[in-house]
N, C-alpha and C positions, 0 to 999 in steps of 0.2 A: 258551449260557449258563445258570449255573449254578442249576438247579430250585430251590433255599431261600431264593433270593430273592422266587422267584414266592408265598411261600405266604399266605396271607391267614388270617389271626381272623377267626372269629362268634362267641369269646366275648367281648361286649361288658357284664356285667355279673361282679362278681370272687365273687357271694356271699358270705355273711354265716354265717359259723359261730359267731362266738358267737351267735349270733343264731339262731340253729337250734339250740341246747344250751340257751338259754334257752328259748326258747318246747314244747321237748320235756318240762323238768320244770313249765312251765306247763298243759299238754296231762295231765299223771299229778296234776295237785294237783284240778285243775278237774272229771275226769273224778269221780273221789272226794267232791270236795264233792255236783256234779250226785246221786248215786248218794244221798247222804247229804240232801239237800233233799228231794226226788221223794218219796225213802221215809215222813219225815219228816211234809208234806206228808200224803200219804197217810194217814200213821196219825193224827196228828191233824187230818185235815180243815179244814186252813191251805187257800185256795185262794193268796190274794198266798205264800205260803210253795212252793207247789206252781209257783207262777205264775214267781217266779223259778230255784226248781230247773226247767222246761223253759226260760229267759234262758238257765242256764246251763249246760243242754244243746245250745243254740247257739254258745253260747261255745265248746264242747269244740270243737262240728265247724270252727268256724270256724279253731277253732286247729291240731286236726286237716290241715284240708285247708294249711294253710301249712307245716307240719310236712313234709305229703307231697310240699306243693309243691318245697319247699327241695329235696327228696330226687330229687326228680324232675330239677328243674332243673340243678341238680349231675349228675348219672347221662347225663345227654343232651346236658354242656356242646358235649361235641367231636362230636355228629352231627353231620354235614354235610349232614344234611336240612332242618335251620335254617337258616337262608337269612341272621337276623338275633337269635339267640342263643335262647337258651330262658330268659330272663328273665320272659315273658308268662305260664310255667307256674302261676307265684304269683298272677299278675293271672286268672287262668283261676280257678286253684282259687278268690277272693276272689268270682267271681261265679256260682258252686256254691253258696257256702255262702250267698250273699244270699239263692238260690231258696230252700235249705231253711228258711231265717230268716222268710222271709215264710209257708211252710204253719206254723211254730213259733207266728205269732204269730195266725194264723186259728185253730187248736187250743187259745192260751191265753185266746183272747176269746170262744171258746164256750163250752168250761167256768165261768169268770171270769163271763159273764151266767145261766146255767143253774145256775150259784151262786147265784146273786143273787137270784133265782128259786123257789130252793126252798136254805134255808139248812139250814149244818149245824151241830152243836157240834166248837169248837175248845179243842183242850186249847193255849191261849194257853203259859202256861212255857216248855211244851217247843219248840213253836212257835218262838216267840222267843231262842231260846236257839240254834237252829239256823239262823236266820235269819242271828243277829247271828256265828255262825262262820264262815261266806258270805261276810260283807262284811267279816271281816280277812283269807279268801282270795279275794278280788278285788283288795284291796290288798296282798297279794302278791305276786298275777298283774302288778300292773299297776309292782310294784317292777321286777320280773324284766325285762318287756319293754318298762322304756324305751330308747329308745336315745339311747344314750349319743353320739350321732355328730349331735346334732340343735348341739350350741353349735359344731357347727365349719363348717355350711354357707355361713358368709362369710367362711372362709377355708383356701378349694381349688382358688383358679384361680391360681396364682401373679402375687399381685397386681393379677388384674385386680378385687379382688372388689366394687368398686365396679360392676363393668359388668354382674354378671352375682351378683345378689343372688335372684332367682328360683331360680337353681339350689338344689337342698335336695339335701345327701350322705346319707340321711340312707335308713333301708332302708323304701320306703314298706308292705312286705310288713309289716313287727314294727309300724312306728304302727298299723296297720288296725289290729290285734289290741291293740296298746293301748288306744288311742280302743274299741272294744268293750268291754275290760274298763272300762274307767273308766262304760261304758253299765250294766254289771253289777252295781259300786259301786251305782250310782240304782238301781236297783230294791232292788237290797237295800235301800234305803233308805227302798224306798216299802214292805217289806213290813215291815220293824220297826216303819215309825208308824202302819201299820194294827194290825196283831196291838195297841199298844201304845193303839191308841184303842181295841177289842176288849175288852182284860182289864181297863179303867180305868174306860172311859165308857161301856163296854157300848156302844159303835156298830159289831155285828158287821157291819153296813153296808162299814165300810172294808176287810173284807177283800178279798171280791171284788171292788171298788172297785179298791183299787189290781192288784187282778191286771190289770183293764182297762186300767189305765193303763201297769201294765210290756206291756201288749201293744203298745200305742201308740206306746211309744219302739223293742219288738224290730219294728216295720214299719217306722217311722223313719230307721233305721238301717239297714234291708233295704235298703230301696227309693235310700239314700245311697249303698251299697257300690254297687249293683246301678247308680247312676249314675255312679259316680266309675267302678267295672274296666268297662263299656263302653266307657268314653270313650276309655280306651285299648285293646281292644283292639279299637275301630274307630276306631285312629288319629284319633280329633278331635282335634289336638293343636293345631291351626290358629291357635286363638287365645290360644295361652299368647304373652306378648313374646319371646320368643323369633325367633317366625319376623319380626316389624317392624325385630329391632336385624339380624338375617341382613341382610333386604331394604336396610335402608340404612344397613350396611356395606357391600354392595357394592355400591353407586351412589353410598355419599362416598370411597371407596375407588376406586373408573371412570369418570369427569368424564363420556363422555355414555352408559354403561350403563344399560339397566333392563330392570328384573328380570321380563319376563314372566308367567315359570310359578314357581311355588315351593309342593312338596310338603314336611310336614315328620312325622315320625313316631316312639314315643319306642320305644325297644330297651335297654332298661334305669332302673333307680332316675335318673341321671341323666343320662342318657345318648339322644339325639335321629338316628335316621338323615338326611338331606333329598337330595331332586335340587333341582337347582337351569336353570331356561331361563333364557339373559338374551340383549339384543341390545346393539350396540357398534360405534359407528364408529374404536374401538382397535383394535390388532390383538391382544387381551388372549388368553391360554389358561386353560384351566381349571385349571392346576396355580397361577397366576397369581388366578385367586379365591381358588384353597385354600388358598392363601400369607396373603390380605387377610384370611380366617376363622380360620386359629388358634392368635387369641386365642380363642375360642370351643370350649374345653376338651371342652365339651358333645356338640361335632360329635364322634362317632366314625364316620362314615359316610359321605362326600359326595361325589357322583354331580354333574356342570355340565355343561352341555351350553353352548358359546359363540356366538351367532350374528353375524355381521361384515355390519354395512351402510355399502356404500359412499357418502359425503360429497361424493361429486363428483355436482354438477348434471348433469343433460342434457343434451344438443346441442338445438341450435335448427332 
């Protein structure tokens, strides 16, 4: 027997070198802008600008962890200790960044309430200029992190796109960073509105108020990321349409088959592994079940257990 025929790869995700490169540039731009906004907010007594700077720091942290996850996933891709590949390293990075985001949101909220109770003089012109610059950087990062693969997600299943539109081929790690950038841009807009309100309408209370709003925005995004990343890390994928499709495909393809047990979990951006147990009156084999499921290109690893039940009636 040739040993090369027994080799089995555990690399279920091809990675995204272009996404990694774009993320690196976004990290550099974000860190520089973060330093500028936090310094400007402290020098010019703008809580909204400080809040935007702290939010930018959370953005830098999230992007930095995404970049680290890209590198770690690629470095350990061939390591046999990772039974189902290294893609979840990226998800773990997102979950970790979300924990830091919750802490930053609490800090922003505390500082904003303190400034609301004890107002300080704000240098509006300088703060507005820095906030506007931060918004431009956010928009530039959004352009860098836009996933070009989004419009291909219905055309990657060899003619079966109509049956499997729920399978998305975009980089979930990159898309998470992209959504975060858009959230940062919204926070920058809040800071600019607050500063203009204080500058032209003497509404100085708007600055710490917008800081509180910014803290809420960070917290909402953080809890959303914790929920989504936690679902993947805990293999809570049975609610996806693919699970019902697998069951229906098998029970339609094998007339007497009944799927008694099904486990489905994600091991890549659009790749799944599953364990299936079924009973049937026919002489079906695991290989036949795998052939029936061949159209589901998103299934990268399938384990099948077939239990045959006798159709003969017991003797009287």
